[in-house]
N, C-alpha and C positions, 0 to 999 in steps of 0.2 A: 386524728387526734391519740391515737395510742402509739403510733409512730415517736409522737412529739413526747409523750410521756415515758417512754422506754428510754430518751436519749436525755432526759434532764436529769435522772438519777446517775447515768455515767459521767456526764459535765460534771456535777456534784464532786464525784468522788476524785477524778482528775485534779478537780480545786483544791479538794482537800490534800491528794497526794503531792503537789507540789509545793504547797505550803508546808507539807511533812518534810520534804525534800530541802526547803529554806534551811528549817531548824533544825536540820543531820548535819548539812552542811557547816550553818556558822557554830554547832556545837563541838564537830569535827576541829576545822581552825583554833577554838576555843583550848582545845584539847593539846594542840599540836604546839601553840602560846606558852603552854603551862607544861610543857615536859621538860624533866633533865637538861636532856641535851638542848633545849633551848634555852633554859636557865645557865648551863653552862657558856653557852654563845653569849649571853650578855654580859658574864662575868669576864669574859674574856676580853671584851671590847669595851669594857665599862673603865673610866677614867678615876680609878679607885682615890688616887693622892688626892685628886681635886675634890671629889666626894668626901672625905672625910682630914683633911687637912686642916688646923686650926680648930677640931673638933675637941673635946675632954675624953675622949675615947683614945682618938689617936695617939696624943699625947702621952697617955698612961699606957698604952701599949708599948707603944716603942721602948718607954720607959724604963717599965719593967722586962724587956727583951735585954735592952743596955745594961742593965743592972746585975744581968747573971754574970755570976763568979769565973765561968768558964769561959766567956765571950770577951773577946777583945776588938771586935769590928763593931763599928760605929754601924748601927742599925738606922735608918732612915725609911719614912713611910714609901718611896717609889722602891727601894729595895724589897718592902714586902708586897707590892704591886707586880714588878717583875717577876718576885719566887710565886704568886700566886698562880701567874700566866702559862709556866713553864706546863708542857705537854703533861707530866707524869703527876704532875699536883694535881692539876685539872681532873685527871683520871682518879685521882684520891677522893677530891672535892665531890665527884659523882660516884663514887660509892657509898659515901656520905648519906648524899641526897636520898641515894636510891632505897637506902636503910630507913631514912624517915619516909620514903612512898611506902616501903613495905612494912613500917609499922601504923600508918593510916589505914592501909587496909586490911590488916590482921585487928585492926580496934586497939591497938596497942595505946594509949594515953599517954603514959607513964614509960614511954621508951626517949631516951635521951643520949646523946654521944658521952662517952665516959672519960676519964682520965687513962683507963687501960685500954679504950679504943684507940685515943690519944698518942699515947706509947706506942702502939702498932702503925699508925699513920708517920710518925717522927722514924721509927725503924726502917719501912719503907723506902722512905726521901732520904735515909742517910747520905747516899751520894749527892743530890741534889743540895740538903744543907753545907755538905762539904764544899760544895763547887761552888756556892752563891756566896757561902760566908765564912768559908775559911773553918769551919767548926769542925773536929774532930772529939767527937762525945764517947764519954766513956755511960752504961747502961745507967748508971748512979743519975749522970747529968742528963740522959734524956729523961730519964722520970722526972728532975726536976725540970725540964724546960715542959714535959707534959702538966704537970702540976701549975706551974706559970702562966698557963696557957689555959687551963682549969680556971684559974684565978682570974682570968683577964675576962673571958667569955661568960664566965659560969653554967658551964655544962650540964648540971643541977637545974636551972632555971629555963632550960632551951629545952624541956619536954615538948610531947606532941599537943597536948592541951594547954601548955604555956602559950606556944606559937599560935595556936588558933585562937587562943582567949586572946591575942594582943592585936591580931588583924582583924578580930571581931566576927568568927564565922565558925558554923557549927561542923563538923566532921564530915557529914554527908555531902556537902559541895564538894573539898579535895579527894575524897574518897572517889567519886563521881569521876573529875578529873584527870585524878593520878592515878588509876585504876588503867595496869598495862592491856586489860583487855577495850577497856572502855573506845581507843580508834579503831578494834576489829570489830566493835559490836556497831557503831557507827556507820564504817563501813561497808559491812554486810545490812545492814539496815538502811542504809540509801542503795546497794543493789537490789535489794528487793523490790523497793519502790519504785527504780527504773524498770523493775520488770514489772511490775503491777501495771503501770504508765503503758508499757507496751504491748501488756496483755487485753488492757481496755481499749486502746486505741491499737489493735491487731488491724483493722481493715485500714486504716491511717497511718502507718507507720512514722509519716514527716512528723504528725502531729505530736506525739509521744518525743520526738526529739526537742521541736517546740516547748511542751508542757516541763521537760527536765531540764532544759537549756535555760530558762527564764528565769527559777529558782536560784539556782547553780550562780547565774553569772552578778543578780541580786546580790547573791551574799556576797559573793567575793567583791562586788562593787561596794559594798557597805563599809566592808573592812579597808579596800582600798581608799573609800573617802575618808573615812576616821584616821588614818595614818598618813593622808593629804594634809588636813583639817591640823590635825595637835601636830604633825613634824614638825613644819617651819615656826612653830612656837618659841623653840629654843633658839632660836636667831635673836628674837626680842628682849628675853631676858637675859641679865647680869649677875654677877656676885655668884653667893651660894644657890641663890634660885636658877641659874645657868648651869653651874655644874649637874644639878639635878634633873635640868630638862635634858642634858646630854644623856644621860642614861634612860629618861621617858626615849628619847630620842632614839637609842638603839631599839626599842620594843616597838615604837612606831615603823622601824625600818621592817622588821620581821610580819609585821601588821599590813604592810607594804606589799609584802616578796606573796604571802597567802592569799592575798587581795587579787593582785595580777594573778597567780595558778588558777583562781577559780573563777576567775572574769572571763579569762580567757579559754575554758572549757568549758562555760556556758556559752560564751560568743561561739562555740566551734560546734557545739549544737543547735544553734539557732542557725549559722551559717548551712548544717548540713539539711536543715527544714526548708531555708528558701531553696537550695540548690536541689532539692527531691520535688519540691513544689513546682519548680519552673522545669524540670522534665516531665513531669507528672502534668502538667498544663500544656507542654507542647506536644506531647504524645496522645492526650484527646484532643487538642487542634487537629491532628492527624486523622484521628479516628474519623471526626467531624466532615473532615476534607473528602476521604474516601467515602462515607455514605452520600456523599451529594452526588459524587462521581457514579 
C-alpha cells in the first residue's frame, strides 16, 4: 500500500510536466510564427499586387507617386512589389519592424515611424531607387518623397497603441510573443521540464523519453494538422478571397513546417523509448534464462 501511494504522486507530477511540455512547445512555435524574420518571409512570398490591386489605397498610392514633379517613370503596383522584395529593402523593413517590437517591449505606446525616419530609409536605399525607377533625387526631392509617403501611409496614425487597437488586443500579448527573451525562456523551461521528467524517472529512463516525446509530438501534430486543414482552402476560393487566401497559405506553410519539425522530434523520442524498452526486455529475458539454468 505504501509503495502504491509513493508512486501515484510521481505519476501525477509526470503527467503535469508532460502537459507543461505540450504548452511550452505550442508557445514556442507561436513565437516563431510571430517573429520579425517570419513576417519578412511572408512579405517576400506574398502576392502584393494581387492583394492590393483594384483597391482605393493602391490607386491613391500609385497616383501620388506618379504625381511627384521629379518622377518621369510611370510606376505601377507590380514595380512597388518588386522593390519591396529586394534584399536591401527587406532589411530596412526588418529594422522598422524591430523598432516597433522594441517600442512594445519598453511600453512606448506612442511610438510611430516618422517622416525623418522615412527620409533616412530613402537615403539608405538611394542606389536601389536609382536602379529600379531611374530616380536621381536631390535632398529636397527625397524630403518631398518622404512627406508624400507620410501623407499616403499616415505615420502618426501608425502608433503602437493605434495598431494594437485596430487589431483588438492589449499590449501584454504582443510583448510576450515579440520579446527577444521569450524564445530563450521557453527553451530553458522546456529543458528544465525535460530534466525534471528525467529526474522523476531516473530508474526508468525510457519512460522519460515517452513522457517527453508524446507532448512534443502532439503539439507538432496539432500545428501540422492545422496547416493541412486550412492550407487547401485557398484552392477553393476565387477572386479577391483567393488572393487573400494565398497570404493565409504562406502562413500555413510555415505552420506545417514547424509542425513537421516538432512531430519528428517527438516521434524520435518515442522511437528511442521503444528501442530502449525492447533492449531492456531482451536483457531481462536473458537474466531469467540464466537463472533457470
